[in-house]
Every structure is written in structure tokens, then in C-alpha cells.
N, C-alpha and C positions, 0 to 999 in steps of 0.2 A: 945791157945791165938792167936789173930790175930796180925800179924806183918805188917809193911809197909816196902817198899824197903829201905828207909832211915834208919830205925831202924836196919834192918839186915846188911846194909852196914857199919854201925858204930860199930858193934860188932867184937870181935876178932875171930880168927879161932876156938879157943877152945870153945867159946860160941856158935858159929854156929854148931860145932860138937855135942854139948849137945842138941841143938834144933833138929838136924838131928836124933839123937839117939831116940828121943821121937816120931819121925815121921815114919810111916810105908809105905809111898809112894814109888813107884818104882824108882822115879827120884833120891832119895837120897841113893840108894843102893851103898855100898862101900864108904860111907862118910868119913871114916877114912883115905882114900888115896887121897882125893880131897884137892886141895889148895883153898884159900879163894875165888878166882874168880869163879871157877867151883862149889864150894859148895854153893855160893850165888845164882848162876843161878839155881842150882838144887832145892834149898829151895824155890826160887820164883816160879818155875814150880810146886812144890808140893803144895804150898799154893795158887796158882793162882794169884800171884802178878805180875803186869806188871813192867818190868825193864826199861821202857822208862821214862826218866825224862822230865816232861812237862815244857814247858817254856811259859812265858807270856811276852808280849811286854809292856813296861812302857814308858810313856812320848811322844809318837808319835801316829799318826793316821795310824794304820797298814793297814786298808782297802783302804785308799786313796793312800798309797804308792804302794800297790799291784795293784790297778787299773792303776796307772801311769806306773808300770812295764809292765802290759799287753799292754798298748798303745805303749810303746817303743818297745816291741817285734814285734808289727805289723809294725812299722817303720823299724825295723831291717830286717824283711822279705822283705819289699819292696826295701830296699837298697841293699839287696843281689840279688834280681831279676834285679835291674837296674845296678848292678856292680859298685855302687858308694862307693868306699872304704873309702873315707873321712867321709861320713855320717855314714857308717857302724861302723867305729871306734868310732865316737862320741856317737852313740846310745849305743853301747856295753859298753862304759865307763860309761854312765849314768845309765844303768841297774846295772852294777857292784857296783856303788856308792850307789844306792838305796838299794840293797841287803845287803851291808855292814852296812848301816844305820839301817836296820831291825835287823841284827845280833847283833850290838852293843847295841840296845835298849832291847834285850831280856834277861831275867833273869830266873833262875830256880824257878819255882813256888813251894812254900812249904806250 
């Protein structure tokens, strides 16, 4: 049976051990001694499941914000070369705010 990361993550340790008992992959060897975190990683390796949770950005234009961040990074570099600390601080603050905006708008894709 094919499992997803979310399905495996929602199962109990006992259920994961039953699944591991049916699997002959080298990664799940010694499954009776593994805790849930390690057992989940071993099963994902055995089944070839990626453990990275993908996120998608909702409600904003991600590419426009990333383009703006790239432009601000160029300004940051020029402010560093010019030793303009006031401009450097302002640019870094803008970059930080834009990155936080992206982070707040991202949700786990399901």
C-alpha cells in the first residue's frame, strides 16, 4: 500500500511498527526499538516518501515580492560599500518585513 507523509505522521507508534514489520527494507531494521520520530523517518526512506512539507503562498504576489527583495539586496550592497549605516538599516528592515510577509502568507499545501 502506498502511504503519504501525512498519513504516516498521523498514525500511532504501534501502527507504524505494524507497517514496518511488513517491510523488508534495510532502513526499518530494528523497528521495535525506534521511537515515532525515527520510525517515521525510516519508513519514509523505505517507501521513498519525501518528508519535506510543501508550502504554498496564498493571497499575495510572491514573485513580485521576491523581485522587490532582490532589488533591496542590491541597495543593501551599495549601502554597505558606501558605509551609509542609516540607509543600510532601512533597507535591511524592508527586506525583513517582506520576508515576514511571505512567511505569514504561506500555508502547508495538502
